N, C-alpha and C positions, 0 to 999 in steps of 0.2 A: 504495499500500500503506499502511497504518494503523502505519507504523514510528515509535517515538516514545521520549523518555526518562519515563519516568510519574511523574504527578504526586506518587504516593504512595510513601513511604516504608515500608517495613512491618519493625519490628522482632521478632526471634523470629519471624520468618514462615517457614510450612511450606508450601512451593510445590514443585508437581511440575513436572517438563521442560516448556518449551514446545516443542509439538509443530510442526515444521515441515510445510509443504505437500506433498504426496506429486507425484508424477510429472505432467509436464504431459499425458500422456496420458488420465491417469484426469482430470484438468480440463475437457479440449477436448472431452469430452463433455458438457461444461454449455454449451456454445455460445463464440462470439466467437473475439479471438486471445488470445494468452498474452502476459507479459510475463514480465521477467528469473527472478520469484518464483515462476513457474507458474500464477497467477492469470489469467483472462481479463481484457481491458481493456475499455475505452467506457464507464462509469458516470461520470456528471455530478454526484453529488449524494453523499451520507452518512447516516448513521443510525448513531445513538448511542443506548444506555439506560443509565443506570449513575446513581452517586452524584454528586454537587456535593461538590468537594474545594478549589473555587477562584473566586474572585470578581474581576470586573473587566476582562473577562468571564467568562460562569460557564466553568469548566473540570471536564469529565467523562471520564474514561478517558483522561488524558492529550490530550485536543483542547481547546483553548481558541477556544470558542465567542463570536460577535461576536453577541449578542444585542440591540444597539441597536433592531435592525425585526423584530425575530420575533414574531412572534403567540402571545402566551402563553396557554396553554389549563389552569386548574386554578380553585381557591377566585376567585382574584385575576387580572386579564387584565395587572395591573401587573409590570416587571421588578424592583422592590421585592420581590415576593412571593419572589423565589428564594431559597433562603439555604441555607448551607453542611447537607449532611448528608442533603438532600430526594435522593428517587429520580424522576429525570427521563428524558424521554424526546425525542430532537430528529432533526428534520430539517434539513439544510441543505448547503451547496456540498460540493464536493468539497475535500478536506483539502490545505494546503499549508504547505511547510516554511518555519521561519524564517530570519534572514539570522543570527541570532545561533546559533553552536555550541550543541548542548544544549538549546535552547530545545523547548519546546512545538509541535505541529501546530496551525496556526488553521485557522478556519473560518468561515463565517458561518451562523447558524442563521434558518430561515426561521417553524419551529414548534416549540414548548418544550410540552410536556404533563407535569404535572407531578399528585400527589395522595398522601394519606397514605394509608395499609394499616388501619390500627386506628384508633378514637378513641372514648373514653369514660371511665366513672369508675378513678380509680387504685384497685387491692387491695392485695394482699400487696406489701409492699416488701421484698427481700431484700438488703443491700447487701453481705452476705458473698459469697453466691455469684453476684451481678452479674444481678440478673432483678426483675422485677413483672407482678403478675396486671394484666390488666385484662378487664373482664367475665367473667372464669374463665379467660381465656388466657392464657398465657405468653407473655411478651417477655424475650429474651434480648438483656444489654447487652453488648457489647463495649468494650476500650478505645479504639476510633475513633468511641463513638456521640456524636454532636452533641447539647448540653442547649441548652435555650433556653427564655426565659418564665421563669426562674427564673433565679438566680444565673448568667450566662450561661457555659454549658462547664463549671459546676461540678462534673456528674457524679451519679450516681445517688443520694446522700445530700440534695442539694438539691432535691430531690422529694418531701422529708417535709415535710407539711403539703398539698402539692397533692390538689386532688380531681378533677379532669379534665386526660386526658392527648392527646395526639393525636401516633400516632408514626406514622413512616415505616420504610422498611426491605423485607427480602426473607421471605417466606413459605417455612416449611420445610414440605413436603407429608406430608413422612415421619412427621413429629411433631406435627405443628400450632402448633410456636412461631413465633414473630415476631423474626428477625435485625434488631435494630433500628439503623439508620444516623442517627437524629436523633427526638429526642423532646422533646416543646415542652408545658409545662404551660398548661393554657388556663383561664380565669374562668369562660367559657361554651361550651356546644356546642350545636345547632341539632337534631341528633340522634346516634346512636352508630352505630358501623361496625366488620364484623369481615369476614374472609377466612378459608377452610379447607378441608377436604374432607368433604363431607357421609358420613356415617358412618352415621347411622340416620335414616329418613323414616316417617311416618304422613300421615294426610291433615291433620293439624292440627299438628305439630311435625316439628322435625327437631332433628340433634345434630351438632357439627362436633369435628373429629379433636381429642384434647385439652380438650374440656369435661368429660370424664367422665361423670355423670349428666345435666349440665345440657341444659335443653333451650330450643328458640326456638321460638316460636308463631308461625302463618302463618294465613293463611285464603283464599279464593277473592279478596278484594278486594285482597288485596298482589298488588304489581308482580312480575311473574315471567320469566323466559325460559323456552323451552320445554324440554322433556325434561330438567331436572334431578334428579338424583337420587344415592343410594348410588354413592359414588366420585367424583360431581362437583367439582369445584372453584369455589366460588361466593365471590360476594362479596355482603355483607348491609349493607344500610341498616337502624337501627332506630329504635325509637318513646323518644327516650330521657326520655318523661314515664310509659310503662307497664313494669309489673312484674308478671308474669316477662318476659323478654324477647320482643319483638314485633316481626318483621318487618314492613317497609313495603315493599321491596324484595329480591327474589332474584335475583341475575344471572349467567351464566355469563361470564367473561371473553374478549372478543373478543382473536385474536390481535393484539400492539401493531401489527404492520408493517398490519395493514389499518386503521389511523387514519391512515396516512400515505400520499401519493401519489409512491412510492419506483420508481426507474426499475431497469430489469435492469441489472444489474453495478454499481450503488451499493455504495460502501463502508460497510462496517457494524463495528460493535465494542459489543457489550453484557456487561455484567458482573450477573449474578444466580447465582440458584439453580438446579438442574437440578429441574424437576419432571415429569419424565417421563422414564425409560429402561428399557430393555431389557438384561441384561448378554449383550453380544456382538453388540450392534446397532452398525450406523455411523450411527445418528438419534435423536434425542434433543429434547428441550425445555430452553429456560432462561427463567424467566418465562413461561413458556405459546408463546415465541416458535421454529419449527420450525428444527432443524439439522443440516444435512447435513455429518457426521464424514469421509463416504468417503476424501476428500482427505488425510486428517491420517496423520502414520505413527504407530504405536506408541499409536495409540488406546486399544485393549485395556489398555495397560498404564499408563492417565492417572490410576486411580481413580475413574473417572467412577459416581457415584452416584446418586439421588434424595435431596435436602437436600444436596447438596455446594455450595460457594459456586465458581465458574467466571470466566471472561473468554474471551469468544471474540471473533474478531477473521476478516474474513470479505469476502464480496458479497453482494449480493441475487441470487439466481435462483429466479423460479416458484413468489415468495410464501415462501421460506424464504431460510437463509441456510448459504451454503456455507463451510465453514469452512477456512479456513488455519492458525491456530493456535489452540489451546485450552492456558489454563493453568488448573489447579486448585488452587486456592487453599483448599481444606478446610474441614472442617467448622465449625459454629460454635466447640466447644471450642478447635478448630487456630487458629480466627481470634481467640480469646479476649482475649491482652494483645498482638494487633499494634495498634501506634501509627501513627496516619496523619500524615502531612505534609500541610498545606494551603498554598494559594497564592493570594497577593492581588494584584491592581494597583490603584493607585490614588492617590489625593492626600492627603497626612497632615494630620492636625487633631488638636488637643487635645494637643498632645505636653507631655512631662514628662521627670525624667531619666532614666526608667526604662521609660516605655511612651508608647504613643501608640494612636490611634484610626484606623480605616483600614477602612473598608468597614463601618460599622455594629459593627464587634466592637475591644475593646479588646486590643492587642496589647503584650505585654511586651518588654524587650531588654535588653540587656547591650552596652554601650558597646565594649566591647572585641571586639565581632562584626564592627564597621565599617570597610571598607577603608580604609586611610590617607587623609586627606585628606577623607572624606566628613562632612558634616556636617548633622546632620537638623534640619527646620524646617518649619514651618507652610508648608503648600500645595506641598510639593515631592513627585514625581510617582515613586512609588518601585514596586519589585518585591519582597514580602516571601515569603518561605517561614516557614513556623510549624509549631511542633508543640505539643499539650497537656503541660500540666507542672502537675502536681498541680491537675487540673482546669481550668488556664489556657493562654490561648495564649500562648506564648513566639518570639520570633523566632529564627531559625537563621542565616538569610542576609538582609541586606539590600543592595539596590541600586537604581543610578537605573534608572527605567524609559527604555526605548531609545524 
């Protein structure tokens, strides 16, 4: 079971009850044996999808994945490309508990996929309400959103003067908005990208939810998935040189599980937005991944709805996730002020009286938080937990690495 101490501490967090697994009889129908928590046993691996909240190796959904031998699939195949706030999907070994009380679960990643959701020219910047537009579509900025490429982590106001941005996050299909987990200012982009639900389509153009009267042109020469149309969720690659917006590629997303060679009963834990759900049903989708929640007690009282951020824990079965726990984190407005805590493992460098570099990030610290006898010095291997304060990372706990 994926039981762990979460790496993210949320302030003013409005979360629903963690729903525990139902009876063993309900799950026995899925096949296999039954462990003490009621889930069938036998899986040899794990699948995780969520936001990177720690480095050295990467930490996602409370699991520290050793990425030293992993195949990296994205814009770059380098491990160095993996940054805070990126949304990734990981296939790896089964999770193991640490010898240290309260420490994260550990696993070894074999494959890591990452990619931004939207990218293009920055439009209207609204620092009061915490949002901006990109190609006419609205990006919602949360307190936990990571900024990079400008004054590191400095926040939405630091984008003033930026021309191009790349955004990682979770698409809300109920509004067409993107909940940003990471925003990068870019000096150039080879193409633009959007995703959303198609609300209008003709032989020459289409419109995504949230675009208002805006349209995207396409033709017979555009690379297209079969049978996309109104109500389809699509990812669109756009020609950066053409106005009006012109699609180079239109594709309907394949279920993320299909990109990995997962075994029956592998552990699974995903974070994301509910992308399909019918009230009263025990089946729904998160980021397009099918979830079977029939074994979760009080499912109807959790507040599931399209557009709500959730975290689901369970096991793989028949190309879906059989949920054992579901945590409803809330809508973007409920998550607006949640402050994330980040975790870093590695070697200190560029130490000053009040800050140091670790895993490529400048982290401030107050010597008063150090344990008695701990003296920081360059080259020291440490574990650091940090939170954003006034747009900068500030250490809240520093320990020697085991």
